[in-house]
VEXKOL-622104 format. One record per residue (C-alpha): residue number from 1; z, y, x. Coordinates in nm, 3 decimals, always signed. Layout:
N
num, Z, Y, X
NUM, Z, Y, X
...
// end
This chain:
334
num, Z, Y, X
1, +1.909, -6.693, -6.602
2, +2.251, -6.778, -6.427
3, +2.294, -7.145, -6.335
4, +2.706, -7.143, -6.346
5, +2.732, -7.534, -6.270
6, +2.562, -7.419, -5.900
7, +2.820, -7.116, -5.861
8, +3.090, -7.386, -5.946
9, +2.997, -7.680, -5.729
10, +2.966, -7.464, -5.443
11, +3.304, -7.283, -5.511
12, +3.402, -7.663, -5.508
13, +3.281, -7.820, -5.261
14, +3.199, -7.545, -4.994
15, +3.292, -7.188, -5.046
16, +3.643, -7.218, -5.207
17, +3.668, -6.971, -5.544
18, +3.560, -6.630, -5.569
19, +3.873, -6.424, -5.790
20, +3.843, -6.144, -6.002
21, +4.047, -5.872, -5.968
22, +4.215, -5.543, -6.074
23, +4.045, -5.270, -5.874
24, +4.121, -4.864, -5.867
25, +3.958, -4.631, -5.647
26, +3.951, -4.291, -5.461
27, +3.654, -4.054, -5.313
28, +3.653, -3.793, -5.043
29, +3.444, -3.664, -4.776
30, +3.165, -3.974, -4.793
31, +3.469, -4.254, -4.772
32, +3.601, -4.472, -5.129
33, +3.979, -4.579, -5.070
34, +3.979, -4.925, -5.266
35, +4.293, -5.026, -5.352
36, +4.323, -5.449, -5.495
37, +4.619, -5.567, -5.722
38, +4.709, -5.936, -5.755
39, +5.052, -5.958, -5.940
40, +5.287, -5.715, -5.722
41, +5.040, -5.712, -5.388
42, +4.820, -5.464, -5.339
43, +4.597, -5.428, -5.032
44, +4.350, -5.097, -4.954
45, +4.035, -5.095, -4.715
46, +3.752, -4.828, -4.699
47, +3.378, -4.792, -4.769
48, +3.237, -4.506, -4.609
49, +2.883, -4.384, -4.762
50, +2.627, -4.265, -4.507
51, +2.366, -4.065, -4.723
52, +2.003, -4.163, -4.678
53, +1.833, -3.975, -4.341
54, +1.551, -3.780, -4.548
55, +1.740, -3.431, -4.649
56, +1.455, -3.421, -4.903
57, +1.594, -3.761, -5.128
58, +1.745, -3.642, -5.426
59, +2.041, -3.872, -5.560
60, +2.169, -4.095, -5.716
61, +2.050, -4.292, -5.429
62, +1.954, -4.681, -5.425
63, +2.154, -4.830, -5.113
64, +2.278, -5.145, -4.867
65, +2.581, -5.308, -4.817
66, +2.549, -5.428, -4.483
67, +2.768, -5.673, -4.377
68, +2.862, -5.612, -4.010
69, +2.617, -5.285, -3.960
70, +2.253, -5.288, -4.037
71, +2.052, -5.477, -3.775
72, +1.740, -5.428, -3.982
73, +1.564, -5.061, -3.998
74, +1.737, -4.879, -4.320
75, +1.415, -4.646, -4.474
76, +1.530, -4.267, -4.487
77, +1.545, -4.286, -4.883
78, +1.808, -4.540, -4.875
79, +2.204, -4.506, -4.826
80, +2.421, -4.756, -4.646
81, +2.792, -4.864, -4.824
82, +2.972, -4.971, -4.480
83, +3.300, -5.175, -4.492
84, +3.497, -5.395, -4.197
85, +3.444, -5.705, -4.384
86, +3.642, -5.895, -4.054
87, +3.912, -5.681, -4.183
88, +3.922, -5.904, -4.535
89, +3.849, -6.183, -4.332
90, +3.867, -6.271, -3.997
91, +3.610, -6.487, -3.822
92, +3.862, -6.688, -3.607
93, +4.114, -6.765, -3.682
94, +4.078, -6.897, -4.051
95, +4.308, -6.708, -4.335
96, +4.410, -6.411, -4.142
97, +4.269, -6.059, -4.304
98, +4.334, -5.859, -4.641
99, +4.247, -6.157, -4.852
100, +4.458, -6.339, -4.755
101, +4.711, -6.101, -4.795
102, +4.666, -6.067, -5.146
103, +4.603, -6.406, -5.224
104, +4.779, -6.600, -4.956
105, +4.760, -6.753, -4.647
106, +4.655, -7.100, -4.854
107, +4.361, -6.980, -5.069
108, +4.103, -7.227, -5.032
109, +3.810, -6.955, -4.990
110, +3.683, -6.935, -4.652
111, +3.595, -6.647, -4.484
112, +3.224, -6.610, -4.631
113, +3.336, -6.624, -4.993
114, +3.588, -6.332, -4.913
115, +3.321, -6.161, -4.771
116, +3.128, -6.187, -5.094
117, +3.524, -6.097, -5.281
118, +3.502, -5.790, -5.057
119, +3.103, -5.668, -5.152
120, +3.204, -5.751, -5.515
121, +3.503, -5.497, -5.516
122, +3.317, -5.227, -5.280
123, +3.062, -5.231, -5.584
124, +3.344, -5.252, -5.845
125, +3.441, -4.920, -5.682
126, +3.144, -4.716, -5.728
127, +3.118, -4.834, -6.083
128, +3.461, -4.663, -6.151
129, +3.336, -4.357, -5.977
130, +3.118, -4.149, -6.132
131, +2.761, -4.114, -5.973
132, +2.774, -3.754, -5.955
133, +3.098, -3.816, -5.724
134, +2.929, -4.084, -5.528
135, +2.571, -4.008, -5.543
136, +2.503, -4.398, -5.552
137, +2.322, -4.570, -5.809
138, +2.476, -4.871, -5.899
139, +2.162, -5.052, -6.074
140, +1.982, -5.059, -5.690
141, +2.187, -5.248, -5.490
142, +2.102, -5.414, -5.180
143, +2.312, -5.648, -4.927
144, +2.200, -5.745, -4.573
145, +2.346, -5.877, -4.261
146, +2.241, -6.102, -3.954
147, +2.381, -6.431, -3.805
148, +2.714, -6.521, -3.943
149, +2.699, -6.187, -4.178
150, +2.377, -6.296, -4.309
151, +2.542, -6.585, -4.430
152, +2.819, -6.403, -4.628
153, +2.514, -6.203, -4.764
154, +2.369, -6.465, -4.881
155, +2.686, -6.555, -5.085
156, +2.745, -6.197, -5.193
157, +2.402, -6.198, -5.353
158, +2.437, -6.551, -5.518
159, +2.808, -6.433, -5.655
160, +2.733, -6.135, -5.766
161, +2.438, -6.024, -6.035
162, +2.469, -5.676, -5.971
163, +2.264, -5.671, -5.637
164, +1.921, -5.642, -5.680
165, +1.795, -5.741, -5.323
166, +1.931, -5.959, -5.072
167, +1.827, -5.980, -4.712
168, +2.008, -6.224, -4.480
169, +1.835, -6.184, -4.124
170, +1.864, -6.538, -3.925
171, +2.152, -6.665, -4.112
172, +2.053, -7.051, -3.981
173, +2.267, -7.309, -4.106
174, +2.504, -7.247, -4.406
175, +2.312, -6.961, -4.522
176, +1.901, -7.046, -4.542
177, +1.891, -7.350, -4.362
178, +1.973, -7.715, -4.516
179, +2.256, -7.869, -4.500
180, +2.090, -8.237, -4.480
181, +1.765, -8.115, -4.306
182, +1.969, -8.006, -4.023
183, +2.173, -8.314, -4.016
184, +1.838, -8.518, -3.944
185, +1.721, -8.220, -3.651
186, +2.067, -8.302, -3.481
187, +2.013, -8.640, -3.531
188, +1.666, -8.606, -3.357
189, +1.817, -8.430, -3.036
190, +1.743, -8.059, -3.157
191, +2.022, -7.842, -3.027
192, +2.108, -7.672, -3.379
193, +2.415, -7.594, -3.581
194, +2.480, -7.852, -3.821
195, +2.746, -7.902, -4.060
196, +3.030, -8.103, -3.843
197, +2.983, -7.812, -3.574
198, +3.009, -7.531, -3.824
199, +3.388, -7.582, -3.928
200, +3.481, -7.599, -3.581
201, +3.679, -7.342, -3.530
202, +3.532, -7.044, -3.715
203, +3.715, -7.020, -4.091
204, +3.361, -6.942, -4.283
205, +3.400, -7.236, -4.524
206, +3.693, -7.355, -4.708
207, +3.858, -7.621, -4.590
208, +3.756, -7.902, -4.857
209, +3.402, -7.876, -4.678
210, +3.551, -8.030, -4.359
211, +3.570, -8.339, -4.598
212, +3.175, -8.370, -4.615
213, +3.042, -8.278, -4.311
214, +2.994, -8.611, -4.145
215, +2.780, -8.743, -4.475
216, +2.594, -8.385, -4.625
217, +2.435, -8.597, -4.859
218, +2.673, -8.641, -5.084
219, +2.718, -8.329, -5.180
220, +2.536, -8.231, -5.518
221, +2.338, -7.944, -5.379
222, +2.224, -7.802, -5.060
223, +2.089, -7.435, -4.980
224, +1.758, -7.405, -5.185
225, +2.008, -7.369, -5.478
226, +2.232, -7.114, -5.295
227, +1.878, -6.908, -5.301
228, +1.814, -7.025, -5.648
229, +2.132, -6.871, -5.768
230, +2.030, -6.515, -5.655
231, +1.673, -6.565, -5.892
232, +1.520, -6.400, -6.047
233, +1.684, -6.121, -5.816
234, +1.473, -6.021, -5.531
235, +1.537, -6.207, -5.159
236, +1.380, -6.167, -4.823
237, +1.482, -6.455, -4.601
238, +1.397, -6.332, -4.234
239, +1.416, -6.584, -3.982
240, +1.336, -6.639, -3.596
241, +1.135, -6.955, -3.528
242, +1.217, -6.880, -3.172
243, +1.564, -7.010, -3.161
244, +1.613, -7.404, -3.217
245, +1.981, -7.333, -3.310
246, +1.892, -7.141, -3.615
247, +1.718, -7.490, -3.767
248, +1.323, -7.321, -3.798
249, +1.194, -7.584, -4.004
250, +1.567, -7.621, -4.236
251, +1.519, -7.272, -4.322
252, +1.167, -7.304, -4.407
253, +1.175, -7.619, -4.607
254, +1.454, -7.467, -4.763
255, +1.277, -7.182, -4.884
256, +1.013, -7.445, -4.975
257, +1.244, -7.543, -5.217
258, +1.401, -7.248, -5.339
259, +1.055, -7.070, -5.389
260, +1.032, -7.380, -5.658
261, +1.287, -7.247, -5.898
262, +1.188, -6.878, -5.830
263, +0.831, -7.019, -5.989
264, +1.019, -7.230, -6.300
265, +1.166, -6.875, -6.365
266, +0.804, -6.744, -6.347
267, +0.912, -6.455, -6.036
268, +0.764, -6.718, -5.722
269, +0.709, -6.371, -5.557
270, +1.062, -6.227, -5.604
271, +1.168, -6.471, -5.291
272, +1.034, -6.408, -4.952
273, +1.048, -6.594, -4.621
274, +0.922, -6.399, -4.311
275, +0.965, -6.638, -4.033
276, +0.825, -6.510, -3.674
277, +0.926, -6.617, -3.335
278, +1.104, -6.329, -3.101
279, +1.225, -6.564, -2.848
280, +1.600, -6.534, -2.828
281, +1.663, -6.215, -2.896
282, +1.882, -6.285, -3.190
283, +1.901, -6.039, -3.463
284, +1.585, -5.796, -3.304
285, +1.328, -5.809, -3.594
286, +0.953, -5.750, -3.465
287, +0.753, -5.508, -3.579
288, +0.538, -5.786, -3.742
289, +0.800, -5.834, -4.000
290, +0.819, -5.478, -4.111
291, +0.541, -5.474, -4.318
292, +0.710, -5.767, -4.526
293, +1.069, -5.562, -4.515
294, +0.912, -5.200, -4.653
295, +0.785, -5.440, -4.944
296, +1.079, -5.587, -5.031
297, +1.259, -5.291, -5.043
298, +0.996, -5.061, -5.237
299, +0.983, -5.286, -5.518
300, +1.324, -5.384, -5.573
301, +1.559, -5.043, -5.454
302, +1.327, -4.804, -5.466
303, +1.129, -4.921, -5.802
304, +0.760, -4.877, -5.722
305, +0.537, -5.035, -5.914
306, +0.205, -5.227, -5.778
307, +0.404, -5.377, -5.436
308, +0.300, -5.669, -5.354
309, +0.613, -5.901, -5.253
310, +0.387, -6.200, -5.192
311, +0.566, -6.335, -4.836
312, +0.563, -6.673, -4.748
313, +0.455, -6.752, -4.379
314, +0.627, -6.914, -4.042
315, +0.468, -6.888, -3.659
316, +0.651, -7.232, -3.638
317, +0.483, -7.482, -3.471
318, +0.651, -7.760, -3.686
319, +0.519, -7.971, -3.961
320, +0.733, -7.985, -4.284
321, +0.688, -8.310, -4.540
322, +0.753, -8.149, -4.839
323, +0.687, -8.493, -5.051
324, +1.021, -8.653, -4.826
325, +1.221, -8.354, -4.901
326, +1.133, -8.238, -5.211
327, +1.131, -8.485, -5.421
328, +1.199, -8.312, -5.751
329, +0.996, -8.096, -5.997
330, +1.079, -7.779, -6.169
331, +1.036, -7.732, -6.544
332, +0.900, -7.431, -6.666
333, +1.132, -7.187, -6.774
334, +0.922, -6.871, -6.869
// end
């Protein structure tokens, strides 16, 4: 089930629109050269395929598209398809990169949506090239990234139904976290990245979003709906309860609400949430989360049966008032 209004409202108020594009692609020596054309303007970028580490693996392979490189352990039976998302849209300054060369520096999309656009163009290219050439199975694609790239990975997964598994790692506010909850945390004295701070300097969000950062309660959505846009496909959120700046209770509470959306579709276990403290070591996944990661990859990319993805846990020393923040019930849609 596609929740189109959720995409439209997020494009309108937070991220900016994601354009459709005309794509051509060529392949040589594990590199895909992708050409995107809009009117009389064209840009090119390269995606590099790294085959699975296991020589016994036969293709076509499942693959991850990592934003900013892979910071999670990649199984030996899974390929990587890497491109430079900062070349598509620079974090800073705003409106720099090939996306804006193609669509103009005044295009309303922020950098996160431009990165998601880049992921979709990579998938377009893979679909245009025969699997016998790339050795990639386009029905078994995942996206991942950490920190700002984790935010981008969530948006890529939410805006492209061809992605079967989304694994954001420690994306915090603007990714797995709730704008409303994190605003409350900031008001109560926690040093956390909220909406007012996130729009300073970095060009991740649409300029339109700046109108609402001082009163996020007026937004017609929050980030449980971003997770909901990925449903019923696989989503594993990997978070760190040991970094206040990430807003641990915000991400946890947002996932609690998002799981209601998955539950309404009869696939509650397609959303996993794994939050473990490992101090200030950002983007370093502790071994305690490895089993959760393996389960989701086995189920959604390797198509193994009988795998339990019933993962929802935190070691955070906080309480979350569900009744205060989740004052609605989800209909049964199955």
